[in-house]
N, C-alpha and C positions, 0 to 999 in steps of 0.2 A: 555691567556684571564684571567685578573684581577677583580673581583670583590666587591664591597661592599655593604654588603646589609645590611641592618637595618631592626628591629623586635620589634613594639610596638603596637602588638593588642590587650594586656589586662596590664596586669600589672609586667611583665618582660621588662627592656629595653634590648638591644640586638643587637651586630655588628660583624660581621665577612666577614673576608676577604677570598676569592674562588679562585684559582688559577688552573687550567688544573683540575678541579676534587678533588682537595684537600684543605684542609681545612688549613690554613695557620693561624688562629685565631679567637676563637669563644669568645668574652666576653660578658657576662650577667650580669646584676644589676637587683636583685630582690626586688621588694616589699613588700615581705609577712608580714613581724613584722609592717609597715606598716598600713596596710589591716587588719591587725588580731584582733586589739582591736575595729574593728567596726561588726568583723565576716563574713564579705566577703569582694569583690574589690566595693570600691566606686570611679564611672569612672572620677569624677573632679577631686580627689586626686591622681590618676593612670597618669592623663595628664600631672598634675604640675610635678609631680616626672618626666617625659619621658622627662619634656624638662630643667628641671632639670641636670638629666644624661645623657643627649643623645649626648652631646659633648662630655665630657671627657669617654665615653665608646666607642663612634667611634674612639678618639685619643689612647684610648690605643687599638684598634682594628687594627689600622692600624701600631703603636709603635708593637705590636707582632707580627707585620705581618713584619715586617721590611719593610716597602714599604713607600714611600709616596703619597701623594692626584694623584699627576699627575701621576703617574705611573699605573691609572687606567683604566681598557678599558671601564667598563662601573657600572652604577649604580644600585642598584635592593631593594626593599621595600615591604614589606606587606600590601594591598591597600583591603584587606576584609579575611574574615569577621574579628569583632572582637567590641570594644567599641569604636564609632564613634570619640570622643576627643581624646583617646588613639593612634588610627590609623593616624588619622591627624600630628601628630607629628613627625611620621615618615616616611611619605608618602612624606609631603611636605622640609621635609627637604632632602630627597634623592634627588628629583626633583630638589633643586636648586642647590645641589653639581654639578647635571646631566648638567645644566643650563650653570654653570659657567666653568665645563672642557670642555663642549661642547662631552660628551659621551651620549651614549646610555643609557637608564631611561626602566624597567623592573618591571610592576607591579606585585606581584605574590598574588595570592589565598593561603590563610594559610592552608586549606585543602590538598591543593595540595600538597604545601611542604612538609608536614605529609607521603604523600602516597608515597614517596623516600627515607623518612629518614631512614628506615630501611636495604637501601642497602648503608648507610656508616659504615664504620668501617676504626679497623686501629690504628696505632701509626705511625704517627700524622695519622686522619682519612684523607678517601678519600673514593670517589664514586666507586662502584666497578657495572657498568654496564653494563660489558664485561658477567659477568654470570646472567645478568638477565633474566626472565621466566615470562609470565603471572601467576598473583594470585589472590586470592581474599583477600581485605586487611579489617583491620579492625583500625577506627583511634577513639579511644575511650581518653575520657578529661573529665573535669568539664564543658562544654557546648557541647559538642558534642558527638553525639556516631551513626556511620557510618559505613556500609560495601560499599565495594565498587570495582569491576570486574576490572581491571586493566591487557588490554587483550594486549599491548605491551606499549614500552615507550613512554609515552605524551598519549595514548590514553586509557580512562577510562569510567566506566557507575555505576553509585550510586545503589546498588542495594536495599537499605534499610537504614533506620535512627531509631531515637528515634520521637515518636509522643509528649511524653512529657517530663519527666527530663532526663537529662543525664546520665549516669554509674556513674560520677564524682562525678557529683551532688548528686545524690544518696546516694554516701558515704561521703560526705562532711555533710549533713545536718541530716542522721542518726546521725551520731556523734556528731554532733552539739547537737541533740535531748539527747544525754546520756553524754553532759558537757564537751567534747571533746574540744580541742582549733582547729582556725583555721589555715589553713586547715587541715579537721578534717582525710582527706585521708588517707594521709602517716601513721599517732599513729593510723587510727584502722589496717593499715597493719602489724605495731610492735608489735602492743596488741595482734591481731590476732593468731601469731606467737607461741604461748600461750595459745591458747585459744581450745574449741572443738567445729570443724564446724557441730557436728550433735547435738549440745544441746539445737536447738531450731529451729524446722522448719517456715522458711518465705515464701510467696511464690515466685515462678519464673514467671513473668511476659512473658507473649506471649512464653514462652517455647518450645509449641508443636501448636502455632500455623504455617503455612501453610509459613508464608511471612519474608521476612528480617528484619520489622520492630522490635524496640526495643519500650519497656515502662518499666518505674523504678518508677513513681509517687506511682503506688500501693505497691509496697514494701515500700517505703517509710512511706507510711500511716499507713501501717501494724503495722511497728516499732514502731510508735509513739502512735498507741493504743494500743499495747503492752504494752507497757513505761508507758502509764495511769493507766494500769490495774496491772501494778506488779513495781511500786515506789521502792520498799525493793531492788531488785535487784542492783540497784545503787549504792547502799552501800556497796556494797559487789565486791570486785576487779579481784577476778576471777569471776565472773559471766560477768562484765564488757569485760574481753576479752574471752569470751564464747560469747555473744553479736558479738561482734564482726567479732569474725570468723566466726557465722553463718549467719550473713547479706554480709560478703564478699563473704561467698560458695555461697550464693544463685547469687548475682551478676556477679560472675566467671562463673558459669556453664550457663547460660545465655549467655553469649558474646563467649564464649567458643564453646558452644551448636551452637549455630546459625553460625557461622563464618565456622564452618568445613561444619556443613549442607550446607551451601551455595558454598563452593569451591568444593565440592561433586553433587551440582546439575550443577557447571556451567565447570566442565571437567578438572580445574586445579589442577597443582600436589604444587602447592607453595601457603602457608599463611605468611601474612608481618600483622606488629603489629605495631603502634604508635601511639604519643599521651601520654599526662602525669599519666593517670593512667594504660598504660604498664611497668610503674616502679614498678606498684606494682606485690611481689613476688609470691600470689597464683595463678595471673591471667600468669605470667612468664611460671610460673612451669607448670600449667593445658593445658596451649597450646601446649608447650612444648611434654605434655605427648599423646596430643588426637593426636598432631600431626605423631608424632613419629609410634602410633596405627595404623595409619592410610597410613602409607608412604609417608607422606606431608612431604616439604621441609617448615623447619619456618626459617624467619627471620625478628625479632626482633628489633627495633631503639632502640641506645645503649640507658643507663638513659640519658648520657646528653647531648642526641639530642631526649628525650620523651617530655620534657618539650619546652615552648615557647622560638625559638631560631634563630639566624639569619642565622646561618653555612645550615639551611635546606635551607632556602627562596638565597641564595647566588647560591647554587649546582643547583635547581630548574632553578634560572635563566641561569646559564652558560650553560645548558642541552636547555633551550629552542633558543639562540641565537646560540649555535651552530647547531642548525638543522633549521635556516633562520627565526624563528618564528619573525615576527617585534616587535619592541619592543613599549613600551607603550607615548603614547603620555604626552609631560609634562602640560599639559592641563587637565588631566583626573581628577577625584576627588577619595573620598576615597568610598568603597563598603562596610558599614557595614552588610549587609543579604547579602552579596556575597555569592551566593551557589555554592558548588562544583556541573556541570553538566554529 
């Protein structure tokens, strides 16, 4: 089975070709430089860039996989959640290709695809579901922070999510308060490497709450007031590094503690993590330490598959088809607010 997958949920245009669990190609065109001047993603600009980039990106993916369109068995695309105008570009293009080729179309939930990206590894990358086991999965990005119990392949249940800001949003917005360029999260990660994570004590929202939900707006507000009261700190490069490390430590402690706690409560011995924030070195390190301490197996998505990409869309679409799950109607529309059930 050979599938062409498209992903345009936010500010990255991606196309991938997947065959029998193997990723033959995964092409991504980023818009970071375009949106950096505005300090965040501008939806209309993102959609225009997708329109401009989708055909060359899809062509590059087909060429990279060394196949032609008539060799495709199905077409998949992200149906939601995401920016409405951005989603429209990829979804309608995929539906058109499926219609012309008379092949099945599969609309994919972006978050559900993240759930299975930690099971993709190797060179060339391929899905390894032979070793799949029940797990608690952390999906953490600029727009979402979600804990999910994955009981078996394609069977999952959301345990909790953020009640306000996502972890990635907290990284970006506190970084912006310090004058870091968008997206601030990766720069905070870099600067934290030479900072003291115990230099400043910031709150860990809901850390001791019995539930599985997250909240990061209070941390963001705390940083804002701290900087208002201590503006001179921003003139000292080392203090900025210490601030980055301290903020990062607060976010990471909450993410790791709640993930491990959820795994224990649900009786699973495996933890997975995916989404853009999973690129963060401190998060990867602390999750690894916590899992080792508790005897858990840990699967982290490869960094190239943490951010938005079409490869994970194609892998999930292939698994759904293999399990005889019906395709998506070519008349279906985007689902911008499609929550993971």
